[in-house]
N, C-alpha and C positions, 0 to 999 in steps of 0.2 A: 402410390402406399409407399411411402418413406420406409427405408430399411436402416434400421439402428445395427450401428457396425463399432464394438465398444473397443476403445485403444488397448494398445498391449503394454504392459503395464511399463516395460522399457520407454514408450512412449510420453506413457502419462508422465515422467517421473524426470523426464529430459523439460520439461514445461519451465518455465520460472526455476526458482528455487531451489533444491532438492530434500524432499520431506524430512522433518521428526531435524533442522538445524538451529542449532542453537543460534539467538545473537545475540550482538549489543544490541545498548542504548546507544554506541556513540558507533557500530556499523549501521543502525535503521537513519542514525540522526545523518551520517555521510551519503546512504543511498539517497533520501530524503531533500536535502541539499545539491545532490547530480540531478535532482530531477527537474528544480528551480531550472526550465530551460532558457527566460528573457533574463536575467541574473538579474532581477529585481530583490532581492533578499523576501520572498512571499510566496506563496503556494496556494495556483486557483487550482478549481478541481480540473481540469486537464492535466493539469505536471503532478497534484493529487493520482489520478488514473494511472499515470504515465509512473508511477513508484508503487505503488502494488500491482497492475503488472510485473515488474521487479520482485516485489515481495512471493511473486506465485499465485496470487489472487485468483480463482475461476470468474469472478463477479467485481473487476478492478472499478465499471461506471458504480455500483453501488456502494462498495467498500470506500470508497469518496467521495459521495453525497455521504453517508451515512458518517464520517471520518469531520468531512469539514463542517456538518451539522453540530457536531462535538464539541469540538476543537474551536472554531470561531469565537468567542470570545465576545470583539466587539462588534459582531456582525457587517463587517467588509465586504463580506464571498471568498475571503484570501486567508491562509493560513501567515501570520508575520512568526518571526523569530522569538517573540517574548508566548506565542502561543505552541511550537512547533513539541514542546514537554508534554503536551494533553496527546499530542498524534504519537509520541515517540513510547507514550504507555496505551495506548489505543492498538499501535501492529504490536507490542508486547503481548496483550492482553487477550485480540488476535489468534499470535501465535500458539499460547498456551488452549488456548482454546480447542485449536485441533489436534494438538495429543492426545 
């Protein structure tokens, strides 16, 4: 039978970004651009997943999928520079919903 062992408060807060942190659009954009590991100027689902891990998401794969569906306006499976503002707004809305 599996046993649930809750994380202590200090352990929980040490994962990802600290809770209740305010981020600017520039900071979010910088994290997104840093996640572009192949340097092609576009963000794939895996690169978005990496960014959401850095943002402290508990479900980065789901967040990346949801964000890609919302922001990928030309339906090429990647987030281009033209679509990055939609992602930034998505992240800001997600941060506001957490607080």
